[in-house]
C-alpha positions, -999 to +999 in steps of 0.1 A: -142-875+467-144-873+431-129-844+415-142-822+392-116-830+359-114-806+332-153-808+321-170-826+348-164-847+373-150-876+346-121-874+319-130-883+284-107-904+269-100-905+227-117-936+223-150-914+238-151-938+276-148-915+308-137-929+336-135-910+369-102-892+383-101-897+423-084-874+442-077-871+480-086-832+493-083-848+531-056-829+540-065-792+537-028-776+540-019-794+507-035-783+467-037-816+457-024-847+465-035-872+432-024-899+416-026-878+381-008-849+394+031-845+393+034-821+424+027-817+458+026-782+473+014-759+502-015-729+490+011-706+504+040-719+483+018-712+452+004-680+460+038-669+465+052-680+430+023-662+413+031-628+428+074-636+422+056-639+387+036-608+385+062-587+395+091-599+371+059-589+346+057-555+359+082-530+347+116-523+366+118-494+388+148-477+381+177-474+405+185-436+418+219-427+402+249-419+419+265-391+398+294-391+426+308-420+408+321-404+380+320-371+357+312-385+329+279-408+319+262-421+293+218-426+292+208-463+283+172-456+278+156-494+278+164-493+311+171-453+325+207-463+338+239-433+336+270-461+325+297-446+342+322-435+317+360-435+338+378-423+303+361-398+279+376-398+243+392-371+241+419-349+225+432-320+248+421-283+244+450-268+231+455-294+208+421-281+192+435-257+160+416-231+142+383-231+160+400-200+187+365-181+188+346-210+186+370-222+213+364-190+234+324-192+231+317-225+245+340-221+269+329-189+284+293-204+283+302-233+301+327-212+329+293-192+337+273-223+342+301-240+363+294-213+380+260-217+392+252-187+363+224-186+337+240-205+302+227-211+272+220-240+251+247-249+227+244-258+189+274-265+173+268-274+135+289-272+104+311-292+080+327-330+088+353-343+108+356-301+119+356-307+159+327-306+170+319-327+193+362-329+201+357-294+217+325-301+240+346-331+250+375-311+257+358-280+276+344-304+299+377-316+310+379-281+315+353-279+345+362-307+370+326-311+387+307-303+362+290-335+344+283-350+311+258-371+298+257-382+267+223-395+255+220-408+219+204-397+185+177-426+191+169-413+230+157-380+223+120-393+230+135-405+263+146-368+271+115-363+299+125-395+318+163-383+318+156-348+329+139-362+358+170-376+375+184-353+366+167-323+378+165-345+413+202-338+417+206-297+422+241-307+439+254-314+406+255-290+373+249-315+342+260-306+300+235-328+286+254-335+247+241-348+222+269-361+191+253-358+157+219-348+162+196-338+134+158-351+120+144-368+085+111-354+072+089-386+094+106-383+126+081-360+152+100-361+181+121-332+177+087-314+183+089-328+222+124-318+220+114-277+217+093-280+244+117-293+265+145-268+257+119-240+258+085-233+265+071-264+281+050-262+313+083-277+331+113-261+313+149-276+315+160-278+352+181-249+361+211-274+367+210-291+328+222-281+296+220-287+261+250-291+243+239-310+204+266-312+171+253-315+134+262-313+103+231-292+095+224-256+107+190-261+113+191-296+127+166-307+089+174-317+054+172-292+027+148-309+009+121-315+040+124-276+041+114-270+005+091-293+009+069-277+034+073-249+019+064-261-012+031-272-001+017-257+029-007-234+028+013-208+044+044-217+029+067-189+056+047-206+086+057-243+075+090-235+077+092-211+107+074-244+127+108-264+113+130-243+118+117-229+154+137-261+168+169-243+160+158-209+173+160-230+207+191-229+214+208-198+221+244-198+212+253-210+175+287-222+170+293-224+130+325-252+118+337-248+081+364-265+067+398-256+072+426-237+055+453-254+045+478-231+080+451-246+098+457-285+089+492-280+093+489-263+128+467-292+137+496-322+123+520-304+146+503-296+175+497-335+176+532-347+163+545-328+195+521-334+219+524-372+214+564-365+203+568-381+172+603-377+158+600-371+120+619-341+099+592-309+098+599-310+055+585-343+053+551-339+079+546-312+056+549-333+023+527-366+041+510-346+061+494-329+022+492-364+002+470-379+028+448-348+028+445-344-009+439-387-008+405-382+016+395-351-005+397-329+016+415-318+052+397-311+088+409-321+118+398-355+115+418-360+081+443-346+104+446-372+134+435-398+108+471-391+091+488-388+128+476-421+135+490-433+106+525-422+117+525-427+147+519-464+136+545-460+105+566-453+137+562-475+162+555-453+187+520-455+212+500-424+216 
């Protein structure tokens, strides 16, 4: 029985001639059985392969996270996965010097939340290297069972999907942590963050607080706010629109450059904690020289000096 080719019962060759292609369809269980074909396959097998191909094209359904695996996770927006972190990169709370008021404020807010009481979203803002993210991670360690979820700045648009998973785990309480949060002039994702913090229909889940750190008090560059003020029909309303994001954080904690005394206290605290055997006079002199070389004093500079000192002494941290 003649079978139809690509354009009819005949196939055309480049020479312009035609010849018939004979294919055997006498076996109903076979899709094709002709000399021009390279395979023989049951219809059911082809249908199964087509179904599998369609499944691969469809979006992968994210698995339900197991928050019992660890106390800290990193959210992966591309597949809505939560990567458990067994050893969090942090320093003990007692080694954070010169930020006592900040520590007490954030610790009290976190303690109330961990006990099931209301707490405020917190914005930790201020100078670079002053201990903002270190304080968040150290305070979290003080409350076993409290979950720390880190979301990267570029994944803020995926917050609704993340919060959906946390809302479905009411047996746990979560600190959602975003380090170095800020927005540029062309960035519009801050509007969705505003709605999620306060004001949206669903609102923030009762078992979630957001702790964010930023070098900017209002999360926007100064020139962005000034441009909005100078070009808008109603300047005050334009500025309020930009600044209202930081207003959604009930707790503002400011960090400033530390004094020389606080800086040396940090260095000595690290040296004692890690048992670095060094004369105090030499420790003081070299720590101040290190700070001058870095152009400023901060907790980060103190830690970097201690790392250099430990390496020179052949000690591990």
